C-alpha positions in Angstrom: -12.8 2.7 -27.0 -13.3 3.0 -23.2 -17.0 3.5 -23.7 -17.3 0.4 -26.0 -15.2 -1.6 -23.6 -17.3 -0.7 -20.6 -20.5 -1.5 -22.4 -19.1 -4.9 -23.4 -17.9 -5.7 -19.9 -21.3 -4.8 -18.4 -23.0 -7.0 -21.0 -20.7 -9.9 -20.3 -21.1 -9.6 -16.5 -24.9 -9.1 -16.6 -25.6 -12.6 -15.2 -23.2 -12.0 -12.3 -23.2 -8.4 -11.4 -25.0 -5.1 -12.0 -23.7 -1.6 -12.2 -24.4 0.2 -8.8 -23.2 3.6 -9.8 -21.6 5.1 -12.8 -20.0 8.5 -13.4 -18.6 9.8 -16.7 -15.1 11.4 -16.5 -12.7 12.9 -18.9 -9.2 14.2 -19.2 -9.0 17.9 -18.8 -6.5 20.1 -20.7 -4.0 17.3 -21.0 -2.8 16.2 -17.6 -4.7 18.8 -15.5 -7.5 18.1 -13.1 -10.4 20.5 -12.6 -8.4 22.6 -10.1 -6.4 23.7 -13.2 -3.2 22.1 -11.9 -1.1 19.3 -13.5 -2.1 15.9 -12.0 0.3 13.1 -11.2 3.5 15.1 -11.0 4.9 12.8 -8.4 3.9 9.5 -10.1 6.8 7.0 -10.3 8.6 6.6 -13.6 6.8 4.1 -15.9 9.5 1.4 -15.3 8.9 1.7 -11.5 5.1 1.4 -11.7 5.0 -2.5 -11.3 7.1 -2.2 -8.1 4.7 0.4 -6.6 1.4 -0.8 -7.8 1.6 -4.6 -7.9 2.3 -7.2 -5.2 5.5 -9.0 -6.2 5.0 -12.4 -4.6 2.8 -14.6 -2.4 -0.8 -15.4 -3.1 -1.5 -11.8 -4.2 1.3 -11.6 -6.7 0.3 -9.4 -9.6 -2.7 -7.9 -7.6 -3.1 -4.2 -6.7 -5.0 -2.2 -4.1 -7.2 0.5 -5.7 -8.5 3.6 -4.0 -11.3 5.5 -5.8 -12.7 8.7 -4.4 -15.1 11.2 -5.8 -14.1 14.7 -4.6 -16.7 17.4 -5.2 -15.3 20.9 -5.7 -16.7 23.9 -3.8 -17.3 27.2 -5.5 -14.8 28.7 -3.0 -11.9 27.3 -5.1 -12.7 29.4 -8.1 -13.0 32.5 -5.9 -9.3 32.1 -4.9 -6.6 34.1 -6.7 -4.0 32.1 -8.6 -1.5 32.8 -5.9 -3.8 31.5 -3.2 -4.5 28.4 -5.3 -0.8 27.8 -5.8 -0.3 28.1 -2.0 -3.0 25.5 -1.5 -1.6 23.1 -4.0 2.1 23.8 -3.3 3.0 24.1 -7.1 2.8 26.8 -9.7 -0.3 26.6 -11.9 1.1 27.6 -15.2 4.3 25.5 -15.3 3.9 22.9 -12.5 7.0 23.9 -10.4 7.0 23.0 -6.8 7.1 26.0 -4.5 10.2 26.3 -2.4 9.5 26.2 0.4 6.1 24.7 -0.1 3.5 25.7 2.5 3.1 23.2 5.3 -0.7 23.0 4.6 -0.3 22.6 0.8 -1.6 19.5 -0.9 1.9 18.8 -2.2 3.3 18.9 1.4 0.5 16.8 2.9 0.7 14.1 0.2 4.5 14.2 -0.4 5.3 10.7 -1.7 8.9 11.0 -0.5 7.5 11.1 3.0 4.5 8.8 2.9 5.5 6.3 0.2 4.8 5.9 -3.5 1.5 5.4 -5.2 0.4 5.6 -8.9 -2.4 8.1 -9.3 -4.6 9.6 -11.9 -7.4 12.2 -11.5 -10.2 12.8 -14.0 -12.8 15.5 -14.1 -16.4 14.5 -13.7 -19.8 16.1 -13.6 -21.4 19.1 -15.2 -20.5 22.7 -15.4 -22.5 23.5 -12.3 -21.7 20.3 -10.3 -18.3 18.8 -10.8 -15.1 17.6 -9.2 -12.2 15.2 -9.3 -12.4 11.4 -9.4 -9.2 10.3 -7.7 -7.8 6.9 -8.7 -4.8 5.5 -6.8 -3.0 2.2 -7.1 -0.5 0.7 -4.7 0.8 -2.6 -3.3 0.7 -1.1 0.3 -2.7 0.1 1.4 -1.1 1.7 4.5 0.6 4.3 2.2 -2.8 5.6 0.9 -4.3 5.4 4.4 -1.4 7.6 5.7 -2.0 10.0 2.8 -5.6 10.4 3.7 -4.9 10.9 7.4 -2.3 13.6 6.6 -4.8 15.3 4.3 -7.4 15.3 7.1 -4.9 16.8 9.5 -4.5 13.7 11.8 -0.8 13.9 11.4 0.0 17.6 11.3 -2.0 20.4 9.7 -5.0 19.9 7.4 -4.5 19.9 3.7 -5.7 23.3 2.4 -7.2 21.6 -0.7 -9.8 19.9 1.6 -11.2 23.3 2.5 -12.3 23.7 -1.1 -13.4 20.1 -1.9 -14.9 17.2 -0.1 -15.0 13.5 -0.6 -18.5 12.3 -1.6 -17.4 8.7 -2.0 -14.4 6.6 -1.4 -13.6 2.9 -1.4 -10.7 0.5 -1.5 -10.8 -2.4 -3.9 -8.5 -5.3 -4.7 -7.7 -5.8 -8.3 -6.7 -9.4 -8.8 -4.1 -10.3 -11.4 -5.4 -11.1 -14.9 -4.0 -14.7 -14.7 -6.1 -15.3 -11.5 -9.2 -13.9 -13.2 -8.6 -16.1 -16.2 -8.1 -19.2 -14.2 -11.2 -18.7 -11.9 -13.7 -17.0 -14.1 -15.4 -18.2 -17.2 -18.0 -16.1 -19.0 -20.3 -17.5 -21.5 
């Protein structure tokens, strides 16, 4: 369905836009990313998602800020033991339990949503068996939250996120997703 929808959208927008880059992604072992860990553990409850991801009022009401980043995985990740991977993530691999205490340099510590603010996130695997990584997709109504998350991962505010020693961002961009009502009122496709 996603493939068919994407082809249809590309065809309908052909007179107005062209695809600049496309990358196929897939869900990996349920809710895990290619690191082997569960993704989105700290996502807000479904009932809270509109409050986190959508602007509630003003001219941007119903819009969202989207961050998309393509993180390539280094071979060094697969060379780590499960215990070292768990220390880098800050959670157990098999059953997704947060380490207590979680290491200060762990991904869970550097991106702790109780400290930086809430976002809605979903990672998908992309690539081939020899060249692959994680496509990060995050939604928020406060771009500063995601910017702070990225700064903390880079070590600007405290230690560097250990996960960034085994992956690197090849791409990354912020986008504004307008509300459907705005698109419907301003755009007509023939």
